N, C-alpha and C positions, 0 to 999 in steps of 0.2 A: 726499456719500456717499463719494467717492473719497478724501477727506482722512482719513476715519476708517475704519480697517480693521475695526472692531467694529460698524459700522453695518450692520444687516440690510436696512433699507428706510426710505424716507421716505413716510409716509402723510399724505394730505390730511385736512383736517377736514371730514368729511361731515355737518356740522351739520344741514343741511336734511333729511337722510335719517333722522336719529335718531328724531324723533317718529313717522315712518311705520313704522319698524322696531319701535318699542316698541308701537305700536297693533296691528300685525300679529303681534307676538311672533315675529319672524324676524330673522336677521342682515341687515344692510343690503345685503349682496351677493346675497340671495335674494329681494328684493322684486320684485313683479310689478305690472303695470298695475292689477290688481284691488285691490292694496294701496294704490293712490294714487300709484305711481311713474310718472308720465306726463311727457311732454315732456323738459325738462332733467333731471328726476329719473331718467328712464330711462337716459340716458347716464351719469349719476353712479353709478348702480347697476352698470353695466358696468365703469366705471373702478374702482370699489371692488372688484369681483370680481377684476379684473386685478391690482390692488395687493396684495390679500390673498393671491392665488395666488402672486405673486412672493415675498412674505414667507415663505409656507409652503415654497416651493422652496429659499429661502436657508437656512432653519432645517434642512430635511431634508439639504441638501448638507453643512452644517457638522457635522451629527450622524451622518452616514453612515446615514441612514434612507431607505428606498426609498418613494416615493409611488405606485408602481404596484401 
């Protein structure tokens, strides 16, 4: 990311969360245990939330948009 000044974020492939999110009809970062996000999936959901939050913050900063 440091080498490319236009790179906003690097997102992992959350492949194992996609079927759960599709079944629950929710974004991957809003999945709960009731949706099947248990064990390792639970930590992947938290990581996805952090990754997408960082991406949103980068977009907001570059476009002078307040997230508050």
